[in-house]
C-alpha positions, 0 to 999 in steps of 0.5 A: 255504428261508430262513435268518437269520444272526446275527453281526458282518458286513462291513464291520465289521473283525473275523474273525467279520465276514469269516466271516459274510459268506463263510458267507452268500454260500457258503450262498446260492450253493448251487444245488440244488432247495432254494435258500436265501434269506437275511437277516442280523442284524448286530451293531454294536460300541459307538459304531459304525455301518456301511454294510451290504450289502442282505442286512443287514435288522436291526441289534443294538447290542451293549450295548443289550438291547432291540435283541436282543428287537427282533431276535428279533421281526424274525426270528420275523416274517421267515418264516425256517426256521432261524437260524444264530448265530455265537458268539464272546466279546466280540461280544455284550453283558452279562456274558460275552455273556449278552444273546444268550440273550434273543434265542435264547430268544425265537425260534420257529424252530430254531437252529444255533450256530457256536462260534468259541471253546470254552474249556477252563476257562470261568468260571461265567458262561461255562459257564452261557451256553454250556451254555444256547446248546447246550440251545437249539440243534438243532445246534452247529458247531465247526471242530476235533475238539478243540472237539468233545471239549471240548464233550462233556467240559466242557459235557456236549454230546451227540455227536449235537448236534455237527457238525464243519465246518472253517473255510472259505477263499476259493477264491482263487489267485494266481501266486506269481511275479507277485504277488512282482513286484507286491509288490516281493518278487521277490528276497526269502524271505518270512516272513508273519504276519497278523491282529489284533495282540496279546500272545497272538500271540507275534510277539516269538518270531519276531523273536527267532529272526530274527538267526540266520536272517538271518545265513545268509539276508540276503534274509529279510524278515518281514511282519506284516500287521494292525492292533492288536486293538481291545480291546487298543487300548482297554485298553493302546493300542499298547503291544505294537506299540511293544514289537515295534518296540523289539525290532526296533531292539534286534536291528538287524532294521529291514531285515528286519521290515515292519509293515503296520498295516492291515486288508487286503482279502481279495484283498490278503491272499491276494496276500501269502499267495501271495507268502510262503515260510513262514506263521507263527502263533507263538501263546503257548499251546495254548488256541485251537480255531479260527484263521481265519488258519491256515485261510486259510494252509493253504487257499491252500497255504502252508507253515506253521510254528506253535506247537502250539496246538490248531487248529494241531496238528490242522490241520498234521498229516499233513505239512501243516506244521511245529510248534515249541515255545511261546515257543522262538525257538531251536527256531523258528530251527532249523525255519526254517533247516532249511526254507530249506536244504531247499526240497523240504521246503517244496514237500512241505508246500505240496502237502499243504496245497494238497490239503487246502485244496481240501476246505475252500473256501467253496463246499464249506463252504456245501454242508455248512451247506446240508445241515445246514439242510435236515436240520433243516427236514426233521426239524422238519416231522415233529416235533410239540411237546407242552408239559406244563403241569406242572413236571417234577420231574426238572429240579429240583436236590436240596435243599441247605443247604450255603450256609446252613451257610456263612452261619450261625454260632452267633449267626445267619445273615450278611446278605451274601456276596461271591460264595459267601463270607460277608461278615462286615463287614455282620454280621447282621439280623433280616430274614434271621434271621426268613426263616432261621427260616421256612426251617428250620422248613419244611425240617424239616417237609418233609424232616426235614433235620437241618441245618435242625433244628440251626439252628432254635434259633440263628435263634429265639435271634437274634429273641428277643435282638433284641426290646426290652422294648416288643415292638419289635425291633432289626434290625442286629447287627455281627460284634462282636455289638453292635446298630447300631440301637435299633429296626428297621424295621417291615418287619423287625418284620413278617417276625419276626412271620411267622416267629414265627407259623409257629413257633407252628404248627410248632415241633418242640419245646415249648421252641421253642414257648414262646419263640416264644409269649413273643415273639409276645405281647410284640410283640402291642401293636405290631400295630395301631400299624404304618403300613407296608403290607408290615409289616401284610401280614407280620403277617397272615401270622403271625396266619394261622399262629397262627389255623390252630392256634387258630381259636377265638381271636376276639380274634386273628381280629378283629385280623386283620380290622382289619389286612386292612381297613387294607390294603383301605382303602389299596387303595380309596384308590389304586385307579383304573380302570387301577391296581388296587393298594395304593399309587401304585407297584409297588415291592418284595415286591409279591406279599406284599400280595395273599398276605396278603389271600388268607390273610385271605380264607381266615380271614375269608370276607369278600367285599370282602377276597376281591375286592381279593385277586384283583383286585390279584393279577390286576393284578400278573399283568398287569404281570409275565407279559406275556412268558410268564415271570415278569418282575418289577418291577425295584428299580432305579426300580420302577414308578410309576403315572405312570411306566414299569416298571423292568426291572432290578434284579429281586430273589429275594424278589419271586419268592418272594412271587410263588410263595407268592401263587400257591400260596395262590391255587391253595389257595383256588380249585383253579384250575390256572391258578394252579398253572401260574403257581406253577411258572412263577414258581419257574422264574425262579430256574432261568433262566426270566427276562429274561436266561434265566440261572439265579440258583441257583448249582449250585456253591455251592448258593446263590442270586445276589442279583439279575438286573441289566441286564448279567447276574446279581449273583453275590453270594449273600447270605442273603435271596436264598438263603433266598428260593430255598429257601423257594420250593423248599419251597413247591412240593414239596407239589404233587409229592406227587400226580400233576398230573392229580389236582392240577388236578382238586382231587379229594382233601381232602389238597390242600384249602385248609386242609391245603395252606396249613397245610403251606406258609409 
């Protein structure tokens, strides 16, 4: 069998790096009929390089997303049976370490995840990412019962997926008398703390307790071994260490406190542990489910005194140590004085710790992991994975308009939000009120949603009020209800006509129809003046809905032909052998253009328009589905014909247009290929994307504003949320019949006319 281990790795100076090295060596050393061969994928921190041992075959650079994808490719080609990933906050790149999801989702082998930290109150992103890792993993390993409890309570993890394997400790023993002599501590009573230094370690509590202790036992020294944590140095320098030095001086403890500002080797560390009388972990709060330093101390048989953080309360039970209250130097002084007065109590604690320590040496932990890997390999070999191409309706969240209600007042829908809160500073715009009208009409038609019905006249009134005398529209309105422009963009014009055309076809009340008709025909003289190809495409969509109810209006049919030919000519002007598109770049809202041509094809039955529609759609598919999921053109720099495709900033409106395009393509052809692409496109919102993070917010029921390089843009404006809901409503029609009937295209209910008519 062969494993791949992912994590920081020695010689990088960090606790996870030491853990990874010890775990790798321990698993590799297991000697049975299923010996393990292994390789390591190491993670470099920012601006750091290391001289790794030979087992490190691949390196990830923490903040370079591409290296995660390259690592996944390396792992898939390595012949490995199982991948073991070490998860800790701060070692992976992107928001809250989101880059690791891209790697794990790209793997073609089972995953075991070891969680070094499990948060009781994670942020939204932290919860989302850890739950996704849990979903991907065949097993998740924790090192304390409290961590297993949190995984079940906070992260909804099945108990069958959780394995409790203690933190391993090196099987190293030193003679106490000999190392005391070697270290010059023969005549001292030694208190000891080691590990990276930071304010959460509570070292000042020990220092504050020392005056009472050293007054009774002047031979006491407190050794603090460890460098300041790199993240602390980066953000606060050595402020905490200087504070500790000042406190020592203030309490006249210079002869009793020794700071060793170094990263100790494993052998040196165990020498100090063996030489100490009492090991101390005075952490300031309970929220720590794993402490490698505590495990080492118990494993070597030290007498441990600690605050009752989660791991300590668990590990020091059954007489293996003593606890004192958080941030309570007086209580600590009492405990230390008691133990120093009664050395037999220290001996009992050491004996019990030593007995437990024998069960968690790295060779024994290696055997536990080895068995876990073997069980997964055996199970995997018997499993036949079947992938149903249909979208499982049960995975979809219910339709909720909560965030739409939050964003809408009696004037219209606000354009922007700060996280899930409306941003009044940016006011309203025609674009979003047009999308909102389209969404509300669709929602009412599909679900008879009363909230949607209530908001239809609000959005329609905004569009009506925004229209100028010549039929054009103003776009942006401040919170003071004053327009900030005289004439809006052509794109906004086109979106308004799309929504108004849909209203003409599906208005739930005659009054709404009459207002929409007035707006539509007032704007009609502007249709042929448009220059923007996206505005032309949007107008074609509006005309499409008008003509579905008025197929005998030859004048409108001819106008639709003229506009479609405009797009066709733009296509012919820019098309080359390897560039099948309407302009010299793929920019925003790209799928809108083939969508318009597909709908024009349905109306006009024109072979040339049909050819362009399908050829341009195939070209877009080639550039957005190479990874097996929807990989949109990023709005950061777009994709110029002579340039490189921009991966970020991906926008929900592009995903919406793609959903609608494939629904129309399926509608026109009955080809199940387009139905599968439709479902795959929608799943971009729910996590099938480059970062494998859901843009739909299950708390607010809004949609995040975009997929950025380091994570999602958590702001949830109208555009993004409307794009999600419109896409959601568009796929609902496909659930009205079994998938087998849909792909066979047997029933006229799903024929091209009825399905197009029932969706946007």
